C-alpha angles and dihedrals in degrees: 000000000000112000116221142136114276133157087197089061091060092046091050092048090052094048094045092047091051091049092049092050090050092049092050092041085228120184091216145019098251132191089245092055092048090049091052093048090051094048093046091050094050098038130107121204092350096307133098111217129181119152109296092359122095120168128177101224092198090064090053090048090054093051093048091048090056099041109032112119107250129212140154095298096259120142108304119235125221109266121226092249089058090052089054091046090052090057091051090048091053089050090054091053090050092049092051094052091230127126100211131063117243139176094269092055088055093050093049091047091051088051092052103039093084099203141084121011094329090056092048096046098045092040088060095042093050092206114158130223089239092057091052094047092049090051091048090051091053088054095210099129092116092069096048097048092064095053119114119231120226131199114224088258092051091045091052091051091047093051095038095238136115117277090237088061090055091049091049090053090051093049092049093048094243091115120041118223136172133212122237109246112272093001139089093228115119126218130190125200121232089241092055090052088063090062092075093053115095128197115254125231107228088225089064090060096063111119094017 
């Protein structure tokens, strides 16, 4: 995800939201549908990554599939929660001092709206607006987006240790892990796995 101003981004969001509503035969353009469209648009390999935020988009897709209000497929109206989200989005633009909506404005608005799937996801993640803005200022999203995510079992196999060792590292804070949005499942980035590797003094290798 690389935040920037783009009229084409808004047009694409509108078109993709309309297509998703038509596919679901939704009675309204809901906040949850808009959230899914945004995540899907910004995701790589099924995951949305931005700094401290990691979301499994497939989990969100499954929830929206089960909960979207269904109708006869006619033109979907704008739901009340989307109207409220639009107000929050406009506030984010005003706070930024910019005049055009970009991807980062959307993300910050989803974090603040406090209802629907965005409220649930970001409530569980506990990521702050300040953390996201700091990450955006550093401009290092390109490196994070390529990182692979490991389950504790996969991490244990990768490191050649028992899975309980990996879980103990996570509990003690030695190894950082994140939860998948709305789930108990843990995931560890490839970069964080490197944190448990320590340099070896050549003297320690004598006799090995």
